[in-house]
N, C-alpha and C positions, 0 to 999 in steps of 0.2 A: 806135360811142362816138368822139366826137372827143376828141384827146388835147390837155393840156394842155403846152403849152410853157414848160420849166423859165424861169422867171424869173434873169434876171443885170441886174446893175447898172453892167457895164459899165467897175466898177472891180476892178482885180488888184492882188495880191500875189504875188510869186512866192519862194517857198522854194529855196533850195541847198541841197546836202548836198555838200561838197568833199573830194577826193581828188587822190591825185598824178598821175593822169594822165587821169579824166574827174570832172565833175563830175556831178551827176543835180539837175534843177530840176523843180517842181512851181508850176502855174500854180492861185491859188487867187481865185476872184471872191467879194467881200465878201458878199454875199447866194446864192451860188450853187455855196459849196463846191470840189471841184478838178474845172478843167477839162479838166487835160488834164498829162501830165509827158513829160520825155525828157531825153538823156542829150548832154553836149556834151564836147569836148576843152579839152584846160587849157591853149588858145595864144589868141594875139590873134584867132584867124580862128572859135575856136568862142565867144568872149565876144561877138563881135558877131552872131554866128546865135543866141545866148541873147536878146541885145537886139531883134533880127528876129521871134522866133518868139513873144517871151513881147508884143509890142507888136499882134501880130496877134490877141487875146483881150480888149482894151480899153487903156483909162488907167492906166498902172502908177504903184500908190500908192509903194511901196517894195519892194527887196530885202530878203529876210531870209539871210541867208547863216552857215554853222557855221565857223567857223575862220578869222575874219580875220586871226588873225597867223601862222596859218601856210599851208595848202594854198589859203586862199581869200583870202591876200593880195592876189595879181595880180587877179584877180576883181573882189572889193572897189575897188579901184583905180583899174581901168578904168570900173567903173559909175559911180564920184562924178565922175570925170571929165567924162563922157557927161549930167550932171547930173539922173542920177536918186537918190533919198534910197537912204541902206545901213544896215541898221540890224544890230549883231553878236549872232548868236544862238545861246545856250548848248546843250550838247547835252540832250537829253531826261531827262527824271527817270528813273534806275534802275528805278522800281517801276510806273511806263508803261508801260518796257520791258518788262518781263518779262510784262504783261496783253497787250498789243497786238502785241509780236513786235519784230521790228529787221531792217531792209533799209531799201539807200539810200531807193529811194521813198517808205519811211516818214518818211525823215527828213526829207525835204525837202520833205514836206507838213504835217509837223510845226513843220517852218522858218517857213514861210508862215501856219499858225495861231497860233504863237505870236507874230507882229509883230499878223497881224487882230486876235488879243485883247488884245492891248496889251500881253501879257507881257514880250515884248521890245522892250527901247526903246533900249538901249545906240549909242551911236554908237560905231564903228572906230575907232582912232587912223587919222591919215592916213598914216605911214610915209613921207611925202617931204620929211624937212628935217635940219637938223643931231640932232634928238631922235635918227631911228633910226640917224643914224651913230655916236652914243653909243651905243644899246643894240648895236650888231655889234660893237662895238670893247670894249664889256663882256663880252661873250658870249667872246671873243676872251682875254681878259685874265682873266677866273676859271676859265677850263678851263686855262690854262696855270700861275696858283696852285696848284688842286689839285696839276698832273703836277707842278711842282716840288716842292711838299709830300713825293709820295708817293716823288721821286728822291729825295729826304734823307732819309726812313725808312726805304728800301732801302738808301742809303747806309750809315747808320749802322749796322744791321743787316748787314751785311757787314761793317762795320770791325772786328765781334767776334771775326770768325775772321783778320782781317789777325795779321801778323808783332806781337809784344809790343814791338816798337823801334819801331815806325808808331805803334800804338796810346798808346803815351806820349808823341811828339811832338803827337797830335793831341789827347790830353785839353787840356780846357779851353778849347777854338780855338771862336771864331763858324762859324756855317752856311756862310759866304764863305770864310773860310782853311782849313777843311777840303775845299770844292770846288776851290779852288787850288791845296792841294796833291797830293790825289789826281788830279787832271788833268794834274798834272808827272811822276807816275810814269810810271818806264820799266820794263812789264813786260819780261821774256825771255821765252824758246818755253816751249810751254805742255809742262813738261815735271812739275811737283809742281801741288800743290791749293794751293800759296802762291803759286806764280805765276799761276795762272787767277784767285783772287782778287783780284791787281795786275792786271787787265785788268777786270775788274768794276769794280771801285771808279774806275778811268781811267774806265771808259765813263759810269756814273752820274755822277760827276764833270762831266764835259764834259756832259751831258744837263742838269746841275740849272744851270750857270753859261749855258748856251745860252737856258732857260726863263726864268732872270733877266732877262739882256738881252733877252729880247722883251717880258717884262715890265713894264719899266721903258720899252720905248718907247710902247708901246701907253698906259701911264701919261700920258708925255707929250702923245701925240694926246688923250688924252682930257680932259685937264686944258685943254687948247688949245681945243677944243670946248664944254667947258662954261662956261669966261669970256667967249668969245663968244656964246654962247646967252643965260646968265641971270649975269654976273658979280654980283648983285644977291643973290642967293641966298648967295654964297661970303661977304658981309657979315657975316650973324648970326653969332651967337655959336655957337659948338660945330658947324656945318656947312661939312664939307670939301668935296673934289671927288668923291669919293667917292659919300660922303650925298646931294652935288647929283646927280649924277650916277643916282643912284635916282629921285630927284625927279621929275626930268626924264623920264623911261623910264616912268613911271607917267604920269604927265599926258600925253605922247606931244607930236608935233608940232601938234595942236589942243588947246589945252588947255580951250577954251573949251568942249567937249564934256562937261566936269564943270561941275555947272549951281550946288554950292552946296562949301561947305566939308565940311558932313557928307557928301557923295556921295563927296567926296575921302576925308573919315576912314573910312567904308566899306571904300574901296579900299586902303587900308593897311594894314584888319582892324584899327582903332584906336576902331569905336563900338561902343558896348553894346550887345547882344544881350537883350531882355526875357524874363524865363522864368517871369513872371509868371501863377499860374492858382488861381483860387478865393481863399482867405482871405492867399496869399500874390501879390498883385497887387505891384505895383511893385519885382520884382527883376530884377536884371540879371545878366550874366555876360560875361565877355571876348569878344569877335570871335575865333575860332580862324581864320576865314578872310581873305581879301585876299592883297594883296602880302608874303608874310613878307620878303623883303631890303629892302621899305621901310618896312615896321616895324621892323627889325632896327637899321636904317640912324638911325631916329626914338629908337628907344630909346638906341644910342648916343649923338645928340646930346643926350639930355635926362640921361644920365649923368655926361658933358661938364658938361654946366653945374650939376649939382649939384655938382662940387666946385669951380668955379672962377667959377661964374657969381652976384655978388652980389644981384641979384634972387632969382634961382632959390632961393639958400640960406637968404633969407629966408621966401622962400615956403614949404620945405620945412618950416623951424622953427614959423611959425604954426601949418602943416597938423599937423603934429606935436604941436603943443600942443593941440588941439583933438582930437585921437586917433585920428586917420587912421594907417594901419601905411603902412609904406613902399614897397608894392606899389601902396596904393591911389592915394597920390603920386604915383608915376611914372604912373601910368595917366593921372591929370590932366594933367601936364606934357607928356605924349603930346600928349594932344590941342589942348594949349595951342601945341605946335611945329608941330603939322598945321593948325591953321588960320590960323598966321601965315603958314608957306609957301605953302598956298593961295593967296594976296595976292599972292605975288611971281613965280607961274609962269605 
């Protein structure tokens, strides 16, 4: 009995599960299923090997890559420069993982299926311009701020054990004055707990001052990049450098990938989520997903406008008279702000 050869379309989708040292790829024909799987190194030679290997199975429709913002960033950038379409794939649903198991090969196959089925459609950030520079500086800035806060909290905790005269001198002083005074301490030999305390205070104070100087330098660099990239954002009422930086980071260097203001609102976690069922249709709840840092930045902008922006103050008064709660009014204003900035990025 003759066997029927498997049908193939000649068009394939490549799914890639990314890791630090290796990437696992799977080739899926648009009608013939999985054709092959393989492993490549995470360097330029490995990326080229992947392209040549995938091209042997047909015309490449797209690459579905997990982790385009982390371990898959280099591969996504290389493939995009070669003229191929790259789709960002989220990790598989946990329920499916429990049912089907977990392995690198399965993850690569699921990535290919997600692209082919149309479940994964997001275009990853290009990460090749000034916005990526802002993002990296912002990461360093935010971690430095956390470390500076931790240093001051620890310093004040150790001040409780300091000499009474020192505590009286520093009482009511600002953080910077406390740090400068403690950094100027001249501890003597480690012979008593009091001398050890002076050593600790001096060390923590110098750490705080160093981090504070680093933060100011990073803020100046971020401000220069934001002004050069999107000065019109800073012209909007209530939007400062920090908020503008968060907006640009979420949009990326290729903001055209965000097709509508509704999609941008969803990215920020500002779009409502429908929860209706049966007789309770039409109900919605707040979105707990999205980019929480951008959500918080938009919230701060709304609070500033509610206090100092006359049109917003008038809007709040009108909606309050209509029976809206303050929480609902803030949600409406956040959507107005995100719609406003969408057309400015």
